[in-house]
Residue frames as qw, qx, qy, qz and C-alpha x, y, z in Angstrom:
[[0.860, 0.197, -0.425, -0.202, 235.86, -77.49, 41.46],
 [0.073, 0.484, -0.806, 0.333, 237.74, -78.59, 44.45],
 [0.545, -0.083, 0.667, -0.501, 234.78, -80.61, 45.92],
 [0.657, 0.303, -0.471, -0.504, 234.18, -82.71, 42.59],
 [0.527, -0.214, 0.811, -0.134, 233.40, -86.32, 43.10],
 [0.774, 0.433, 0.454, -0.082, 233.04, -89.10, 40.37],
 [0.451, -0.038, 0.542, 0.708, 234.08, -89.02, 36.78],
 [0.302, 0.503, -0.057, -0.808, 233.16, -86.62, 34.01],
 [0.814, 0.445, 0.276, -0.253, 231.26, -87.69, 30.93],
 [0.475, 0.757, -0.441, -0.083, 234.39, -87.26, 28.81],
 [0.241, -0.503, 0.812, -0.173, 236.33, -89.59, 31.10],
 [0.700, 0.108, 0.647, -0.281, 233.71, -92.18, 30.83],
 [0.728, 0.648, 0.003, -0.224, 233.48, -91.96, 27.02],
 [0.300, 0.679, -0.670, 0.001, 237.34, -92.36, 26.62],
 [0.394, -0.330, 0.830, -0.217, 237.32, -95.34, 29.00],
 [0.776, 0.348, 0.436, -0.294, 234.44, -97.00, 27.16],
 [0.609, 0.723, -0.263, -0.193, 236.16, -96.32, 23.80],
 [0.051, 0.613, -0.786, 0.067, 239.44, -97.77, 24.98],
 [0.534, -0.083, 0.803, -0.252, 237.67, -100.88, 26.32],
 [0.767, 0.518, 0.209, -0.315, 235.94, -101.25, 22.96],
 [0.469, 0.710, -0.514, -0.108, 239.16, -101.11, 21.05],
 [0.162, -0.443, 0.870, -0.144, 240.72, -103.71, 23.32],
 [0.668, 0.146, 0.660, -0.310, 237.71, -106.03, 23.19],
 [0.723, 0.639, -0.036, -0.261, 237.64, -105.74, 19.30],
 [0.258, 0.666, -0.700, 0.005, 241.34, -106.71, 19.06],
 [0.348, -0.239, 0.873, -0.244, 240.88, -109.59, 21.38],
 [0.755, 0.345, 0.417, -0.371, 237.93, -110.87, 19.28],
 [0.656, 0.658, -0.317, -0.190, 239.89, -110.74, 16.06],
 [0.063, 0.539, -0.832, 0.117, 242.87, -112.59, 17.62],
 [0.546, -0.051, 0.761, -0.347, 240.57, -115.19, 19.09],
 [0.785, 0.477, 0.172, -0.355, 238.84, -115.68, 15.80],
 [0.529, 0.666, -0.520, -0.085, 242.06, -116.15, 13.88],
 [0.180, -0.427, 0.847, -0.262, 243.24, -118.58, 16.59],
 [0.724, 0.168, 0.554, -0.375, 240.12, -120.67, 16.27],
 [0.767, 0.586, -0.116, -0.237, 240.40, -120.93, 12.56],
 [0.291, 0.624, -0.722, 0.072, 244.12, -121.93, 12.84],
 [0.431, -0.229, 0.798, -0.353, 243.26, -124.58, 15.62],
 [0.814, 0.326, 0.311, -0.366, 240.47, -126.08, 13.39],
 [0.700, 0.617, -0.337, -0.125, 242.89, -126.45, 10.46],
 [0.026, 0.532, -0.823, 0.198, 245.50, -128.03, 12.56],
 [0.660, -0.019, 0.617, -0.428, 242.84, -130.47, 13.83],
 [0.812, 0.501, 0.023, -0.300, 241.92, -131.34, 10.34],
 [0.391, 0.682, -0.617, 0.019, 245.60, -131.90, 9.63],
 [0.320, -0.359, 0.811, -0.334, 245.95, -134.20, 12.61],
 [0.761, 0.233, 0.499, -0.344, 242.88, -136.29, 11.48],
 [0.684, 0.650, -0.271, -0.190, 244.21, -136.38, 7.87],
 [0.156, 0.589, -0.783, 0.126, 247.55, -137.76, 9.09],
 [0.533, -0.110, 0.729, -0.415, 245.63, -140.28, 11.19],
 [0.790, 0.442, 0.151, -0.396, 243.74, -141.42, 8.20],
 [0.549, 0.676, -0.490, -0.038, 246.81, -141.87, 6.10],
 [0.035, -0.481, 0.840, -0.248, 248.67, -143.69, 8.80],
 [0.717, 0.041, 0.571, -0.398, 245.74, -146.04, 9.48],
 [0.831, 0.486, -0.010, -0.268, 245.54, -146.95, 5.81],
 [0.420, 0.643, -0.635, 0.078, 249.27, -147.55, 5.53],
 [0.272, -0.361, 0.824, -0.342, 249.39, -149.62, 8.60],
 [0.811, 0.204, 0.316, -0.448, 246.40, -151.63, 7.37],
 [0.831, 0.529, -0.140, -0.098, 248.16, -152.67, 4.22],
 [0.238, 0.669, -0.671, 0.212, 251.65, -152.91, 5.55],
 [0.341, -0.298, 0.805, -0.383, 250.56, -155.43, 8.21],
 [0.846, 0.205, 0.123, -0.477, 247.92, -157.41, 6.15],
 [0.696, -0.179, 0.661, 0.215, 248.97, -160.92, 5.27],
 [0.022, -0.407, 0.556, 0.725, 250.44, -160.98, 1.83],
 [0.094, 0.250, 0.916, 0.300, 247.92, -163.49, 0.42],
 [0.073, 0.712, 0.671, -0.196, 245.00, -161.27, 1.44],
 [0.080, -0.522, 0.051, 0.848, 246.01, -158.01, -0.13],
 [0.014, -0.029, -0.711, -0.703, 244.83, -158.79, -3.62],
 [0.116, -0.520, -0.833, -0.149, 241.33, -159.39, -2.35],
 [0.193, -0.712, -0.404, 0.541, 241.00, -155.88, -0.66],
 [0.228, 0.078, 0.355, 0.903, 240.55, -153.57, -3.70],
 [0.080, -0.714, -0.581, -0.384, 237.80, -150.98, -4.45],
 [0.003, 0.441, -0.146, 0.886, 236.51, -148.02, -2.55],
 [0.440, -0.538, -0.697, 0.176, 235.05, -147.59, 0.84],
 [0.091, -0.735, 0.044, -0.671, 233.72, -144.53, 2.73],
 [0.481, -0.139, -0.652, 0.570, 235.09, -143.98, 6.20],
 [0.273, -0.717, -0.124, -0.629, 232.77, -142.02, 8.48],
 [0.731, -0.499, -0.410, 0.218, 234.06, -143.22, 11.78],
 [0.425, -0.144, -0.104, 0.888, 236.50, -140.27, 11.84],
 [0.074, 0.821, 0.535, -0.187, 233.88, -137.55, 12.67],
 [0.082, -0.830, 0.088, 0.545, 236.21, -134.58, 11.87],
 [0.076, 0.524, -0.661, -0.531, 237.63, -136.18, 8.69],
 [0.799, 0.262, 0.517, -0.159, 235.10, -138.37, 6.78],
 [0.134, 0.601, -0.614, -0.495, 236.72, -139.64, 3.62],
 [0.945, 0.277, 0.060, -0.166, 236.65, -142.26, 0.81],
 [0.375, -0.571, 0.699, 0.212, 239.51, -144.71, 0.66],
 [0.842, 0.480, -0.101, -0.224, 240.11, -146.24, -2.78],
 [0.510, -0.529, 0.658, 0.164, 242.69, -149.07, -3.27],
 [0.791, 0.528, -0.235, -0.200, 244.24, -150.50, -6.38],
 [0.722, -0.396, 0.541, 0.173, 246.67, -153.40, -6.55],
 [0.645, 0.677, -0.343, -0.089, 249.39, -153.94, -9.19],
 [0.877, -0.284, 0.298, 0.248, 252.18, -156.50, -9.48],
 [0.230, 0.848, -0.408, -0.247, 255.24, -154.90, -11.07],
 [0.260, 0.436, -0.861, -0.009, 257.06, -158.11, -10.50],
 [0.721, -0.244, -0.609, -0.224, 256.07, -161.55, -9.24],
 [0.577, -0.172, -0.593, 0.535, 257.64, -160.89, -5.92],
 [0.057, -0.157, -0.260, 0.951, 256.23, -157.38, -5.35],
 [0.033, -0.740, -0.659, -0.129, 252.60, -156.30, -4.82],
 [0.148, 0.122, -0.063, 0.979, 252.12, -152.55, -5.13],
 [0.078, -0.696, -0.705, 0.116, 249.19, -151.08, -3.25],
 [0.096, 0.294, 0.134, 0.941, 247.99, -147.64, -4.21],
 [0.194, -0.616, -0.688, 0.330, 245.76, -145.96, -1.64],
 [0.032, 0.412, 0.169, 0.895, 243.87, -142.76, -2.48],
 [0.151, -0.493, -0.629, 0.582, 242.41, -140.80, 0.53],
 [0.037, 0.420, 0.429, 0.798, 239.67, -138.53, -0.82],
 [0.048, 0.234, 0.569, -0.787, 238.05, -136.19, 1.78],
 [0.080, 0.634, 0.742, 0.203, 234.32, -135.78, 1.44],
 [0.102, -0.857, -0.229, 0.450, 234.53, -132.16, 2.66],
 [0.493, 0.808, 0.112, 0.302, 235.21, -129.54, -0.09],
 [0.090, -0.949, 0.227, -0.198, 238.31, -127.57, 0.19],
 [0.590, -0.529, 0.601, 0.105, 240.83, -130.52, 1.03],
 [0.510, 0.531, -0.595, -0.321, 242.95, -132.24, -1.51],
 [0.989, -0.006, -0.118, -0.086, 243.26, -135.97, -2.10],
 [0.277, -0.670, 0.689, 0.023, 246.30, -137.79, -0.85],
 [0.895, 0.298, -0.308, -0.118, 247.94, -140.84, -2.70],
 [0.451, -0.619, 0.635, -0.098, 249.99, -143.34, -0.89],
 [0.812, 0.332, -0.442, -0.186, 251.89, -146.23, -2.26],
 [0.615, -0.510, 0.582, -0.151, 252.98, -149.26, -0.27],
 [0.642, 0.407, -0.630, -0.160, 255.15, -151.97, -1.87],
 [0.744, -0.392, 0.494, -0.219, 255.06, -155.33, -0.29],
 [0.368, 0.483, -0.768, -0.202, 257.41, -158.10, -1.21],
 [0.879, -0.084, -0.411, -0.227, 256.74, -161.84, -1.19],
 [0.481, -0.656, 0.540, -0.217, 257.81, -163.21, 2.14],
 [0.121, 0.385, -0.912, -0.077, 259.85, -166.27, 2.30],
 [0.703, -0.189, -0.562, -0.393, 257.88, -169.57, 2.16],
 [0.644, -0.223, -0.651, 0.333, 257.02, -170.81, 5.55],
 [0.115, 0.157, -0.300, 0.934, 256.86, -167.27, 7.07],
 [0.021, 0.472, 0.696, -0.540, 254.20, -166.03, 9.34],
 [0.174, 0.546, 0.001, -0.819, 253.41, -163.22, 6.88],
 [0.031, 0.100, -0.801, -0.590, 252.68, -165.31, 3.88]]
């Protein structure tokens, strides 16, 4: 056996088996990473939807808030289509309470409720 060249069949089978184990482990780790990355992406889109809704009603002129009630479906966020429902209450004459419910259209995600309190600006203010 001193003039032997190449690999034996047993060596090839062991090498292919080890390669298969490494490939299967890599596929499992990659699949878990992909699922986690998608979940984080939805979380970012969800936070953006909440932030957009809060910014909308926090900066809206005080006199226009009461006219903007009801539900609207938002489809412009491709990864997070949702329905935004707004209700307005006035706990006092000087405070308007805006309740925003973000309800995702995809199953498996919970709704979020946000409350924004706006106080009556001083008369003559730019925000009245």
